ROKOLSE-847602 format. One line per field, with one value per residue: residue number from 1; x, y, z of N, C-alpha, C in turn; residue in three letters. Coordinates in pm, whole numbers. Layout:
REM residues N
resi c(NUM,...)
n.xx c(X,...)
n.yy c(Y,...)
n.zz c(Z,...)
ca.xx c(X,...)
ca.yy c(Y,...)
ca.zz c(Z,...)
c.xx c(X,...)
c.yy c(Y,...)
c.zz c(Z,...)
resn c(ala,...)
***
This chain:
REM residues 298
resi c(1,2,3,4,5,6,7,8,9,10,11,12,13,14,15,16,17,18,19,20,21,22,23,24,25,26,27,28,29,30,31,32,33,34,35,36,37,38,39,40,41,42,43,44,45,46,47,48,49,50,51,52,53,54,55,56,57,58,59,60,61,62,63,64,65,66,67,68,69,70,71,72,73,74,75,76,77,78,79,80,81,82,83,84,85,86,87,88,89,90,91,92,93,94,95,96,97,98,99,100,101,102,103,104,105,106,107,108,109,110,111,112,113,114,115,116,117,118,119,120,121,122,123,124,125,126,127,128,129,130,131,132,133,134,135,136,137,138,139,140,141,142,143,144,145,146,147,148,149,150,151,152,153,154,155,156,157,158,159,160,161,162,163,164,165,166,167,168,169,170,171,172,173,174,175,176,177,178,179,180,181,182,183,184,185,186,187,188,189,190,191,192,193,194,195,196,197,198,199,200,201,202,203,204,205,206,207,208,209,210,211,212,213,214,215,216,217,218,219,220,221,222,223,224,225,226,227,228,229,230,231,232,233,234,235,236,237,238,239,240,241,242,243,244,245,246,247,248,249,250,251,252,253,254,255,256,257,258,259,260,261,262,263,264,265,266,267,268,269,270,271,272,273,274,275,276,277,278,279,280,281,282,283,284,285,286,287,288,289,290,291,292,293,294,295,296,297,298)
n.xx c(-1023,-995,-1198,-1213,-1408,-1427,-1387,-1371,-1279,-1353,-1214,-1365,-1245,-1074,-907,-866,-867,-943,-1165,-1082,-985,-947,-831,-714,-572,-626,-370,-163,128,38,112,62,202,363,416,385,27,-75,-303,-249,-302,-584,-695,-674,-788,-1081,-1083,-1099,-1344,-1318,-1290,-1546,-1646,-1652,-1781,-1827,-1759,-1634,-1498,-1447,-1402,-1649,-1839,-1967,-1788,-1895,-2165,-2177,-2030,-1904,-1935,-1786,-1509,-1446,-1195,-995,-691,-521,-279,-339,-258,-73,-10,-211,-171,-179,53,148,81,192,292,166,-69,-165,-231,-419,-651,-694,-788,-1024,-1229,-1326,-1362,-1299,-1022,-810,-556,-318,-337,-281,-16,85,74,265,508,553,598,831,850,865,1050,1009,770,606,714,686,477,561,861,913,1099,1040,1051,962,722,577,604,450,208,145,126,-131,-286,-298,-484,-801,-668,-634,-726,-621,-455,-402,-183,-34,196,426,701,786,952,1137,1436,1734,1748,1530,1349,1445,1350,1083,1045,1087,895,664,707,703,432,282,385,422,169,-15,-123,-291,-129,-167,-12,91,316,573,855,1028,1235,1136,906,939,1091,958,636,451,260,214,19,61,8,-61,-116,-375,-483,-447,-150,-48,-29,48,285,615,830,717,706,933,1072,1226,1179,1401,1698,1979,2317,2664,2914,3266,3520,3757,3781,3590,3489,3469,3312,3050,2959,2882,2683,2490,2384,2250,2045,2084,2100,2344,2350,2522,2889,3005,2781,2508,2187,1966,1733,1364,1304,1539,1843,2091,2300,2311,2437,2698,2780,2771,2960,3188,3254,3285,3523,3594,3712,3573,3604,3474,3139,2849,2528,2327,2148,1846,1758,1547,1441,1419,1264,1028,983,949,709,552,578,489,224,116,153,-26)
n.yy c(-587,-359,-305,-202,-155,-157,130,456,750,1060,1361,1645,1619,1432,1143,1013,800,429,218,38,-210,-369,-570,-518,-649,-650,-564,-564,-358,-187,-83,179,232,437,694,1047,1176,896,813,791,968,1018,769,738,962,931,678,838,974,1220,1293,1209,923,859,615,349,174,238,39,-5,-221,-351,-141,135,381,600,563,552,783,867,618,461,557,530,514,545,666,948,1118,1349,1475,1789,1837,2103,2364,2570,2818,2976,2889,2671,2326,2151,2319,2303,2023,2012,2184,2059,1795,1890,1922,1670,1502,1626,1508,1310,1454,1268,1134,1279,1335,1081,1018,1236,1151,891,999,1101,1393,1514,1717,1938,1992,2219,2416,2699,2637,2734,2735,2464,2207,2034,1785,1776,1869,1684,1460,1566,1595,1332,1214,1380,1219,988,1011,984,658,498,185,174,334,599,727,975,1001,1006,1045,1243,1502,1494,1487,1246,1119,1180,1055,813,810,830,594,414,448,400,150,66,146,-53,-318,-263,-163,-321,-198,-129,-32,184,309,564,603,721,661,390,211,309,168,-100,-186,-122,-241,-500,-620,-479,-210,-130,165,334,564,609,347,19,-194,-384,-627,-744,-933,-819,-985,-1146,-975,-932,-1161,-1354,-1506,-1578,-1595,-1396,-1446,-1328,-1446,-1592,-1743,-1965,-2016,-1896,-1984,-2253,-2305,-2162,-2294,-2512,-2375,-2315,-2566,-2629,-2429,-2158,-1829,-1555,-1281,-1025,-1023,-1148,-1222,-1456,-1608,-1782,-2025,-2064,-2247,-2362,-2464,-2353,-2520,-2734,-2595,-2532,-2801,-2936,-2723,-2778,-3088,-3034,-2962,-2655,-2441,-2275,-1953,-1764,-1664,-1521,-1438,-1190,-943,-784,-468,-242,-25,-79,-307,-201,10,-159,-296,-88,-32,-299,-293,-69,-184,-365)
n.zz c(1672,1554,1271,920,662,305,310,132,32,-171,-237,-372,-682,-633,-554,-210,-99,-163,-158,105,306,616,934,1219,1494,1863,2069,1922,1712,1467,1148,914,627,384,121,128,100,13,171,442,630,597,656,925,988,936,1118,1324,1325,1198,986,715,545,184,115,244,614,912,1212,1553,1800,1728,1737,1530,1411,1230,1299,1562,1738,1979,2149,2016,2023,2277,2503,2380,2242,2060,1862,1594,1319,1353,1693,1895,2090,2397,2384,2587,2825,3078,3011,3187,3262,3024,2968,3203,3084,2858,2950,3083,2931,2857,3100,3434,3546,3833,3960,4009,3772,3585,3621,3633,3347,3253,3381,3254,3022,3026,3086,3320,3466,3301,3295,3399,3274,3012,2737,2493,2505,2456,2273,1949,2004,2239,2244,2115,2305,2483,2385,2326,2619,2690,2517,2651,2857,2946,3065,2784,2558,2308,2085,1827,1615,1433,1210,1415,1450,1270,1214,1444,1552,1527,1819,1914,1770,1835,2126,2116,1949,2187,2358,2245,2224,2466,2553,2428,2546,2808,2902,2745,2516,2232,1925,1657,1375,1148,890,679,707,651,793,1047,1071,1008,1224,1458,1409,1380,1231,883,658,330,177,-166,-333,-258,-262,-136,-123,8,278,572,746,805,719,540,324,270,235,-25,-321,-498,-345,-309,-316,-232,-383,-418,-608,-696,-965,-1204,-1466,-1458,-1277,-1375,-1559,-1390,-1220,-1409,-1495,-1240,-1250,-1150,-1152,-1268,-1189,-1168,-1152,-936,-795,-727,-783,-672,-779,-738,-427,-439,-296,-107,9,-183,-401,-302,-230,-494,-637,-535,-584,-831,-833,-772,-569,-299,-196,-58,75,124,209,68,191,73,10,204,115,-164,-170,-99,-271,-497,-467,-490,-769,-845,-818,-951,-1182,-1208)
ca.xx c(-1020,-1092,-1193,-1220,-1462,-1491,-1358,-1355,-1312,-1313,-1204,-1382,-1239,-927,-977,-771,-870,-1018,-1209,-971,-1063,-833,-845,-638,-601,-566,-227,-58,165,35,192,43,328,313,431,280,-68,-110,-422,-277,-391,-721,-764,-673,-898,-1210,-1125,-1136,-1463,-1299,-1343,-1641,-1615,-1752,-1829,-1764,-1768,-1499,-1539,-1376,-1434,-1748,-1906,-1933,-1743,-1976,-2278,-2183,-1860,-1855,-1913,-1638,-1403,-1413,-1063,-898,-597,-486,-202,-366,-216,-25,-85,-214,-139,-159,202,199,83,301,273,89,-198,-251,-284,-563,-739,-747,-887,-1141,-1365,-1426,-1404,-1209,-935,-745,-386,-226,-354,-185,107,132,81,388,626,564,659,935,836,848,1137,981,584,577,792,587,527,652,992,939,1136,962,991,874,565,538,580,344,82,145,54,-256,-354,-280,-570,-794,-581,-668,-671,-604,-372,-381,-41,-45,320,476,833,764,1019,1204,1620,1763,1758,1389,1287,1459,1290,950,982,1074,738,562,703,667,296,228,462,369,26,-128,-199,-309,-98,-175,76,144,457,680,992,1077,1300,1102,777,992,1131,824,559,433,204,187,-35,160,-68,-13,-240,-520,-473,-401,-115,31,-102,96,403,736,887,615,709,1103,1100,1279,1172,1508,1772,2097,2474,2788,3029,3401,3567,3909,3747,3455,3447,3410,3193,2977,2918,2800,2562,2389,2328,2146,1955,2132,2153,2421,2283,2674,3008,3015,2662,2416,2072,1885,1575,1299,1287,1654,1917,2253,2367,2324,2495,2810,2871,2790,3062,3291,3244,3305,3662,3585,3736,3483,3719,3386,3021,2720,2379,2295,2002,1754,1769,1411,1359,1399,1149,918,945,912,575,454,609,404,108,107,123,-110)
ca.yy c(-448,-239,-329,-115,-203,-71,289,521,890,1141,1538,1695,1481,1378,1018,968,647,357,47,8,-320,-392,-591,-478,-697,-607,-573,-553,-247,-220,24,245,288,515,849,1164,1182,809,798,723,1031,1017,651,746,1060,812,615,924,1034,1353,1270,1125,848,853,509,216,190,207,-33,9,-340,-352,-64,198,498,662,538,571,788,853,504,366,623,554,453,551,810,1000,1215,1348,1581,1879,1912,2240,2390,2699,2817,3100,2818,2558,2175,2083,2377,2262,1924,2019,2257,1984,1697,1928,1914,1558,1474,1645,1388,1359,1501,1167,1059,1328,1276,926,1065,1307,1029,800,1057,1195,1553,1599,1824,2077,1966,2350,2550,2731,2559,2801,2698,2337,2171,1976,1626,1765,1904,1548,1400,1628,1521,1188,1238,1423,1101,894,1071,857,568,414,64,186,459,593,801,982,1038,1032,1074,1336,1657,1468,1437,1088,1146,1206,966,661,835,812,460,360,523,324,-45,21,124,-176,-411,-279,-159,-397,-127,-149,106,182,441,623,661,691,623,269,148,280,92,-202,-203,-128,-280,-675,-601,-306,-195,-40,266,376,654,568,196,-83,-284,-508,-623,-870,-939,-778,-1111,-1196,-889,-918,-1304,-1339,-1678,-1616,-1540,-1348,-1467,-1274,-1593,-1583,-1883,-1943,-2068,-1908,-2038,-2373,-2250,-2081,-2442,-2602,-2321,-2319,-2696,-2617,-2322,-2051,-1720,-1494,-1091,-993,-1109,-1200,-1262,-1571,-1612,-1927,-2085,-2070,-2379,-2422,-2475,-2315,-2629,-2808,-2569,-2520,-2922,-2975,-2689,-2839,-3192,-3020,-2925,-2532,-2387,-2184,-1868,-1665,-1658,-1465,-1408,-1043,-925,-683,-331,-251,77,-166,-385,-110,72,-289,-338,20,-67,-390,-250,-6,-241,-479)
ca.zz c(1743,1442,1108,820,530,207,304,4,51,-248,-220,-474,-784,-596,-456,-113,-52,-241,-125,157,395,685,1035,1320,1604,1984,2155,1864,1689,1319,1062,781,558,254,59,158,13,6,210,540,789,576,723,1076,1029,967,1225,1457,1288,1199,798,697,428,87,117,368,702,1020,1329,1642,1886,1690,1705,1401,1442,1181,1360,1700,1742,2079,2201,1959,2059,2405,2546,2240,2256,1937,1801,1475,1258,1457,1830,1934,2274,2417,2379,2690,2930,3088,2966,3290,3239,2913,3015,3257,3020,2762,2967,3121,2796,2861,3217,3526,3631,3923,3926,3966,3656,3531,3678,3568,3204,3236,3405,3140,2876,3083,3112,3482,3501,3241,3248,3431,3178,2912,2639,2410,2500,2425,2126,1877,2061,2380,2210,2053,2409,2571,2270,2380,2777,2636,2430,2727,2926,3073,2999,2654,2494,2182,2051,1695,1613,1275,1170,1551,1444,1170,1228,1558,1545,1553,1914,1958,1692,1901,2249,2062,1945,2315,2426,2161,2240,2631,2562,2406,2598,2935,2920,2647,2417,2090,1869,1482,1351,1014,903,562,737,631,905,1190,1073,1017,1379,1517,1385,1407,1093,793,539,259,61,-229,-427,-161,-249,-57,-227,64,405,644,815,713,695,380,200,234,153,-128,-402,-517,-268,-408,-250,-292,-385,-477,-644,-794,-1111,-1254,-1580,-1440,-1192,-1451,-1615,-1287,-1189,-1503,-1481,-1108,-1307,-1060,-1262,-1214,-1210,-1173,-1198,-803,-749,-779,-750,-638,-831,-642,-364,-457,-133,-111,42,-313,-502,-268,-248,-656,-651,-443,-618,-949,-857,-755,-452,-272,-85,39,51,219,166,19,239,34,67,211,34,-279,-138,-107,-420,-587,-406,-561,-894,-891,-781,-1045,-1320,-1185)
c.xx c(-1074,-1084,-1288,-1297,-1532,-1461,-1292,-1346,-1260,-1301,-1256,-1364,-1132,-968,-863,-758,-962,-1054,-1113,-1046,-946,-913,-715,-636,-573,-442,-142,-5,171,52,97,128,284,375,310,204,-84,-231,-427,-324,-543,-768,-739,-794,-1056,-1221,-1133,-1303,-1428,-1303,-1422,-1613,-1717,-1866,-1754,-1803,-1641,-1567,-1458,-1433,-1592,-1843,-1846,-1896,-1837,-2107,-2312,-2050,-1826,-1859,-1777,-1512,-1387,-1293,-1005,-819,-557,-394,-238,-323,-84,-70,-77,-246,-146,-2,261,146,191,236,149,-54,-273,-321,-424,-661,-803,-835,-1006,-1257,-1417,-1479,-1272,-1131,-851,-577,-329,-239,-265,-32,172,163,229,505,619,633,810,964,838,928,1111,830,535,639,655,603,578,805,1044,1015,1010,912,961,699,493,511,454,183,35,86,-61,-349,-366,-408,-720,-712,-693,-619,-596,-528,-365,-239,-14,105,421,606,856,829,1110,1353,1604,1727,1587,1301,1289,1380,1133,958,991,959,630,596,658,506,226,264,397,248,-52,-157,-176,-270,-134,-121,116,256,505,791,979,1102,1208,979,849,1061,1065,673,555,363,193,103,32,8,-7,-124,-351,-578,-416,-317,-30,-21,-26,214,524,818,833,662,859,1141,1122,1278,1312,1636,1950,2201,2582,2885,3196,3484,3690,3890,3603,3386,3398,3331,3048,2888,2805,2680,2434,2307,2213,2055,1978,2173,2281,2383,2439,2776,3041,2892,2561,2300,1999,1740,1482,1269,1439,1730,2086,2364,2417,2421,2638,2902,2848,2922,3199,3341,3304,3419,3706,3616,3651,3592,3575,3237,2947,2623,2371,2140,1915,1758,1561,1338,1332,1286,1005,874,900,760,493,447,501,272,39,57,36,-250)
c.yy c(-355,-309,-229,-201,-137,62,309,684,988,1293,1596,1595,1407,1259,986,841,577,206,3,-93,-383,-459,-564,-548,-654,-642,-587,-399,-280,-94,57,306,347,670,930,1167,1032,767,728,782,1038,879,690,891,1001,735,702,1007,1203,1376,1166,1041,856,772,433,252,157,110,-46,-93,-357,-252,49,325,634,684,611,646,793,701,434,411,636,461,457,711,817,1108,1273,1500,1691,1923,2096,2267,2541,2748,2900,3014,2682,2425,2138,2189,2354,2126,1914,2037,2133,1848,1739,1968,1801,1547,1529,1515,1433,1371,1399,1095,1135,1321,1173,936,1143,1231,960,864,1113,1340,1589,1698,1954,2117,2144,2449,2601,2662,2593,2793,2541,2304,2078,1870,1630,1770,1771,1455,1450,1579,1385,1188,1267,1309,1009,925,1056,761,486,281,50,309,486,757,851,1046,1088,1066,1187,1477,1629,1441,1289,1049,1104,1089,808,707,780,666,367,372,412,169,-23,31,-12,-290,-379,-240,-243,-337,-164,-24,71,349,438,647,663,667,458,176,164,206,-53,-242,-198,-196,-440,-699,-480,-344,-81,45,315,452,606,405,98,-173,-392,-455,-748,-808,-863,-884,-1157,-1092,-887,-1072,-1306,-1499,-1677,-1524,-1500,-1403,-1370,-1443,-1545,-1735,-1865,-1998,-2039,-1964,-2192,-2386,-2191,-2222,-2513,-2507,-2328,-2444,-2694,-2496,-2214,-1955,-1657,-1338,-1028,-1078,-1178,-1241,-1388,-1578,-1750,-1942,-2114,-2204,-2412,-2373,-2459,-2450,-2716,-2728,-2541,-2695,-2987,-2842,-2731,-2972,-3157,-2972,-2771,-2507,-2253,-2080,-1784,-1700,-1612,-1420,-1239,-1019,-804,-555,-310,-133,-26,-249,-292,-48,-50,-314,-229,-47,-183,-353,-186,-82,-353,-482)
c.zz c(1648,1327,1029,668,464,211,200,73,-95,-221,-325,-604,-761,-508,-363,-88,-126,-205,-47,291,484,821,1142,1467,1734,2006,2041,1791,1538,1253,935,716,415,266,125,61,-44,62,377,676,738,651,844,1092,1005,1068,1345,1433,1259,1023,775,551,322,78,225,502,822,1177,1437,1806,1856,1667,1604,1433,1363,1209,1502,1771,1858,2175,2152,1997,2197,2438,2432,2225,2102,1937,1669,1424,1356,1585,1844,2060,2292,2498,2513,2826,2963,3032,3065,3281,3137,2900,3092,3172,2906,2834,3059,3041,2823,3006,3326,3583,3718,3888,3921,3844,3547,3527,3624,3432,3199,3263,3293,3034,2919,3099,3248,3481,3409,3174,3317,3409,3070,2759,2496,2383,2466,2283,2086,1960,2178,2346,2169,2171,2483,2490,2306,2520,2738,2608,2556,2863,2858,2987,2891,2670,2400,2150,1914,1673,1450,1247,1293,1544,1331,1236,1352,1481,1535,1682,1993,1875,1794,2060,2209,2053,2076,2391,2366,2205,2407,2625,2560,2451,2752,2953,2841,2563,2270,2011,1715,1454,1190,995,746,587,749,764,1034,1186,1086,1196,1496,1532,1348,1266,1030,705,476,165,5,-324,-350,-218,-159,-123,-121,209,467,721,726,677,545,298,168,216,5,-194,-457,-476,-317,-252,-323,-283,-452,-487,-726,-920,-1148,-1397,-1560,-1345,-1262,-1518,-1492,-1257,-1295,-1499,-1351,-1170,-1168,-1181,-1160,-1259,-1226,-1149,-1052,-721,-801,-713,-767,-749,-733,-574,-409,-282,-179,-92,-87,-389,-439,-268,-417,-691,-649,-492,-801,-972,-815,-644,-418,-160,-2,-16,148,151,146,85,130,54,60,172,-111,-312,-163,-229,-553,-579,-505,-710,-972,-896,-888,-1185,-1325,-1252)
resn c(met,ile,arg,leu,glu,his,leu,ser,lys,thr,phe,lys,lys,arg,val,ala,leu,glu,asp,leu,ser,leu,glu,ile,arg,ala,gly,glu,ile,phe,gly,leu,leu,gly,his,asn,gly,ala,gly,lys,ser,thr,thr,leu,gly,met,leu,leu,gly,gln,ile,tyr,pro,thr,ser,gly,glu,ala,phe,ile,arg,gly,val,ser,val,gln,gln,asn,arg,gln,lys,ala,leu,asp,lys,val,gly,ala,ile,phe,glu,glu,pro,ala,phe,his,asp,tyr,leu,ser,gly,trp,asp,asn,leu,arg,ile,leu,thr,ser,tyr,ser,ala,arg,leu,pro,asp,glu,glu,leu,arg,glu,ala,val,arg,phe,thr,gly,leu,glu,lys,arg,ile,his,asp,pro,val,trp,val,tyr,ser,his,gly,met,arg,gln,arg,leu,ala,leu,ala,gln,ala,leu,leu,pro,arg,pro,asp,leu,ile,leu,leu,asp,glu,pro,ala,glu,gly,leu,asp,pro,glu,gly,ile,tyr,glu,met,arg,lys,leu,ile,val,arg,leu,asn,arg,glu,arg,gly,met,thr,val,val,leu,ser,ser,his,leu,leu,ala,glu,val,glu,gln,leu,cys,asp,arg,val,ala,ile,leu,asn,gln,gly,arg,leu,ile,phe,glu,gly,arg,trp,asn,glu,leu,thr,ala,asp,pro,ser,pro,ala,his,arg,leu,glu,val,asp,asp,trp,lys,lys,ala,gly,val,ile,leu,lys,lys,leu,arg,val,ser,gln,pro,thr,ser,asp,thr,ile,ser,leu,ala,pro,gly,gly,asp,met,ala,asp,val,val,ser,ala,leu,val,gln,gly,gly,val,arg,ile,arg,ala,ile,glu,pro,leu,arg,arg,asn,leu,glu,asp,ile,tyr,leu,lys,ala,ile,ser,thr,ala,lys,his,ala)
***
């Protein structure tokens, strides 16, 4: 559905994005992950035709955003940067005004967007009384008019409290599962991207450093386990023969391709009593920081 070909953007002397190529499939939730300034918003801005690339091109359904923006963005909804509303007007009047810029929609279309985002009880209140979470839901309702099949969300959980993040996450999942919508979102929140996205692209200083599924990133060639035995001296001799390392006094790391069942069998046959054993899941932030560190030294 989306194809980015060698996209680059330089603002004066600052490189915001460098030679980014990506393909995003129809029907998936795709995440752009990175710290502030990594190039996420710049990428979405170029997809929306609001930022013109220094070089490269973005395509939606095979249509160039740069060559034919109106056709490329047909049936595309978005929340980009801080949503702007007329605070003294109601949420309903804001939706009516915003949709009138393109084509006047029947009230039932607006009501459906309001129902979907859960704003029925507050839609006729002035926007100035809305919480940040309600403003985000109003922005999402606007992005759903008219019904898109692709939605681009720039930091949708930014500034939300835990309850607001949870509600936004549920809405994004519903868009994908109930409406079959392709969702592309940017975020610096690791846990949110992990829970929501089928695939992810990690950007760092404008460069793509990883693209793929989370399990590809989190796969550990040398899985670690916490091990508790009755005789570490005897166990150490056996583990050394199996090329199993001991990062700390009670953890072991298998060699690439190693099987924990073989380790357990060897220890038991060697007369070592195993009191406890459990796999250690790598910390998500550590994985992310390691990916960035690896890219810096590549």
